[in-house]
C-alpha positions in Angstrom: 194.4 32.7 99.9 194.4 35.5 97.3 198.2 35.4 97.0 198.2 31.6 96.8 195.5 31.7 94.0 197.6 34.2 92.1 200.7 32.0 92.6 198.9 28.9 91.5 197.6 30.6 88.4 201.1 31.9 87.5 202.5 28.3 88.0 199.7 27.0 85.6 200.5 29.6 83.0 204.2 28.7 83.4 203.4 25.1 82.4 201.5 26.2 79.3 204.5 26.5 77.0 205.5 23.0 77.9 202.1 21.6 77.2 201.9 23.4 73.9 205.3 21.9 73.0 204.1 18.4 74.0 200.9 18.8 72.0 202.9 20.0 69.0 205.1 16.8 69.2 201.9 14.7 69.6 200.5 16.2 66.4 203.4 14.8 64.5 204.3 17.6 62.2 207.0 15.6 60.4 204.1 13.4 59.1 202.6 16.4 57.2 204.9 15.6 54.3 202.3 13.0 53.4 199.9 15.8 52.7 202.1 17.1 49.8 200.0 14.7 47.7 197.4 17.5 47.6 199.6 19.4 45.1 199.8 16.5 42.6 196.6 17.6 40.8 197.8 21.2 40.6 201.1 20.1 39.2 199.7 17.8 36.5 196.9 20.2 35.6 199.7 22.8 34.7 198.4 25.3 37.2 201.2 25.4 39.7 202.1 29.0 38.8 198.6 30.4 38.8 198.4 32.3 42.2 194.7 31.6 43.0 195.0 27.9 42.2 198.2 27.6 44.3 196.8 29.4 47.3 193.7 27.2 47.3 195.9 24.0 47.1 198.1 25.5 49.8 195.0 26.0 52.0 193.8 22.4 51.2 197.3 21.2 52.3 197.0 23.1 55.7 193.5 21.6 56.2 194.8 18.0 55.7 197.7 18.7 58.0 195.1 19.8 60.7 192.7 16.8 60.1 195.6 14.4 60.0 197.0 15.7 63.3 193.4 15.6 64.8 193.4 11.9 63.8 196.9 11.3 65.3 195.8 12.8 68.6 192.5 10.7 68.8 194.4 7.6 67.8 197.0 8.1 70.5 194.1 8.4 73.1 192.5 5.2 71.8 195.8 3.3 71.9 197.1 4.8 75.1 197.6 1.4 76.9 199.3 -0.3 73.9 201.6 2.7 73.2 202.8 2.7 76.8 204.5 -0.7 76.2 205.5 0.0 72.6 209.4 0.4 72.3 209.1 3.6 70.2 205.6 5.0 70.9 206.1 5.0 74.7 208.2 8.1 74.2 205.3 10.1 72.8 204.2 12.9 75.3 200.8 11.1 76.1 202.2 7.7 76.6 205.0 9.1 78.5 202.7 10.9 80.9 203.4 14.5 79.9 199.8 15.0 78.8 196.5 13.8 80.0 194.1 12.0 77.7 191.5 14.7 78.3 193.9 17.5 77.1 194.8 15.5 73.9 191.2 14.6 73.2 190.2 18.3 73.6 192.9 19.4 71.3 191.8 17.0 68.7 188.2 18.2 68.8 189.3 21.8 68.7 191.4 21.1 65.6 188.5 19.5 63.9 186.3 22.5 64.4 188.8 24.9 62.8 189.5 22.3 59.9 185.9 21.8 59.1 185.1 25.5 59.2 188.1 26.1 56.9 187.1 23.4 54.5 183.8 25.0 54.1 185.5 28.2 52.8 186.9 26.1 49.9 183.5 24.7 49.1 181.2 21.9 50.1 183.1 19.4 48.0 186.3 19.9 50.0 184.4 19.7 53.3 182.8 16.4 52.2 186.3 14.9 51.4 187.9 16.3 54.6 185.1 14.8 56.7 185.3 11.5 54.7 189.0 11.5 55.4 188.4 11.8 59.1 185.7 9.2 59.2 187.9 6.9 57.3 190.7 7.2 59.8 188.2 6.9 62.7 186.9 3.6 61.3 190.6 2.6 60.8 191.5 3.3 64.4 188.4 1.5 65.8 188.2 -1.5 63.3 190.1 -1.5 60.0 193.5 -1.6 61.5 192.7 -5.1 62.8 191.5 -6.4 59.5 194.3 -8.1 57.4 194.8 -6.4 54.0 192.0 -4.0 54.6 194.2 -2.2 57.0 196.7 -1.4 54.1 193.9 -0.5 51.7 192.5 2.0 54.2 196.0 3.7 54.3 196.0 3.8 50.5 192.5 5.2 50.5 193.7 8.1 52.8 196.4 9.0 50.1 193.7 8.9 47.4 191.5 11.3 49.3 194.4 13.7 49.7 194.8 13.8 45.9 191.1 14.1 45.2 190.8 16.8 47.9 193.5 18.8 46.0 191.9 18.5 42.8 188.5 19.6 44.2 190.0 22.5 46.0 191.5 23.9 42.7 188.6 22.7 40.5 190.7 20.7 38.0 189.9 17.4 36.5 191.7 14.4 38.0 193.2 11.7 35.9 192.3 8.1 36.6 195.9 7.4 35.9 196.9 9.6 39.0 194.5 7.9 41.2 195.8 4.4 40.1 199.4 5.3 40.6 198.6 6.9 44.0 196.7 3.8 45.2 199.4 1.4 44.1 202.3 3.5 45.5 200.5 3.8 48.9 199.8 0.0 48.9 203.6 -0.5 48.3 204.5 1.7 51.2 201.8 0.1 53.4 202.9 -3.4 52.9 206.6 -2.5 53.4 205.6 -0.8 56.6 203.9 -4.0 57.8 206.9 -6.1 56.9 209.2 -3.9 58.9 206.8 -4.1 62.0 206.7 -7.9 61.6 210.5 -8.1 61.6 210.9 -5.5 64.5 208.5 -7.0 66.9 208.9 -10.7 66.0 206.7 -13.1 67.9 205.4 -10.3 70.1 204.1 -8.3 67.1 200.5 -9.0 67.8 200.8 -7.4 71.2 201.7 -4.1 69.6 199.6 -4.4 66.5 196.9 -7.0 66.5 196.8 -7.5 62.7 200.4 -8.6 62.5 199.3 -12.0 63.7 197.6 -12.4 60.3 200.7 -11.6 58.3 203.9 -13.5 57.6 207.1 -12.5 55.7 206.3 -14.8 52.7 202.9 -13.3 52.2 204.1 -9.7 52.6 206.9 -10.3 50.2 204.4 -11.6 47.6 202.3 -8.5 48.1 205.2 -6.2 47.8 206.3 -7.9 44.6 202.8 -7.5 43.1 202.3 -3.8 43.9 205.9 -3.0 42.9 205.4 -4.3 39.4 201.9 -2.8 39.2 203.2 0.6 40.2 206.1 0.7 37.8 204.0 -0.6 34.9 201.1 1.8 35.7 203.3 4.9 35.7 205.2 3.7 32.6 201.9 3.2 30.7 200.6 6.6 32.0 203.6 8.4 30.5 203.2 6.9 27.0 199.3 6.8 26.9 197.5 8.4 24.1 195.5 10.5 26.6 198.6 11.8 28.3 200.4 12.6 25.1 197.3 14.3 23.7 196.8 16.4 26.9 200.4 17.6 27.3 201.3 17.6 23.6 204.5 15.8 24.4 206.0 12.4 25.1 208.6 13.9 27.4 207.1 12.4 30.6 208.7 9.2 29.7 212.0 10.9 30.8 210.6 10.9 34.3 210.4 7.1 34.5 214.0 6.4 35.5 213.5 8.5 38.6 210.4 6.5 39.6 212.2 3.3 39.0 215.3 4.4 41.1 213.0 5.6 44.0 211.1 2.3 44.2 214.4 0.3 43.9 216.1 2.5 46.5 213.2 2.1 48.9 213.3 -1.7 48.4 217.0 -1.5 49.2 216.2 0.3 52.5 213.5 -2.3 53.3 215.3 -5.5 52.5 219.0 -4.6 53.0 218.8 -2.1 55.8 215.6 -3.4 57.3 214.0 0.0 57.4 210.6 1.1 56.1 208.6 1.3 59.4 208.1 5.1 58.8 207.9 5.9 55.1 207.9 9.6 55.8 211.1 9.4 57.8 212.8 7.4 55.1 211.8 10.1 52.5 213.0 13.0 54.6 216.2 11.5 55.8 217.5 9.3 53.0 219.7 11.7 50.9 219.5 9.6 47.7 215.7 9.4 47.9 215.4 13.1 48.5 217.6 14.1 45.7 215.8 11.6 43.4 212.5 13.1 44.4 213.7 16.6 43.6 215.0 15.6 40.3 211.7 13.9 39.5 209.7 17.1 40.3 212.2 19.2 38.4 211.9 16.9 35.3 208.1 16.8 35.5 208.2 20.7 35.8 210.4 21.1 32.7 208.3 18.7 30.6 204.9 20.2 31.6 205.7 23.9 31.9 208.7 24.7 29.7 207.3 26.2 26.5 
């Protein structure tokens, strides 16, 4: 019996690396790129090269990566039955049977404990925002994702909370222009995602995502057209506004507008011509023109704001 117990324990330990690997996949680290929005206030506050501010922003980025992964884990537990029949999500470790729901739920709770404790180190304000982000996503998973239009607004609110969290973490003032542009860009990506889902699933879309029954292509195309125009105009007005010119003592940000235009037009090309857009993060990370354009935008913003 003693030898069998030792053997069973060794076998359990031998399975541990595989379990960790599956949990890592379930946490969706590729989606952490969304949390780079945390650095936007630092960049536009011209504090990117101030060590203390950068470290605090980096810590906030790690916290949002942790809380977003905790949300993904919880969401996969809640959507377990649906994900098992989804053409793409059925390959996730939980839906595929490589992990138990108890293990995934426990990992989500453990992550939250560390994230909330870490947020407290950055201050009560950051803790409130991180908890608010988690609550927003919890409500989204339980209710908002089934409510037409509000589902996309909830996604946009998550991006806004990332930006606000970055600003609070480094104690910089956040521009209302930045919040507006972030909201509109997130709405643009959200409606494009719904359009791709509607095309991909067709008549069976509501079986995989209930809210798709409330959308149609004509309505989504109208929404995409509205937020596309609003996003471009808001950013253009931001670059030439009196407030912006006075703050940065330059009109040079107007030079970044072509990159924003190209990025949006390129994404529309992927959505309408290539029928992509179901995973905005994947498109951003795998489409070379988009990646190069983003890098050039960041470089140009850096030159305009930091070159003295």
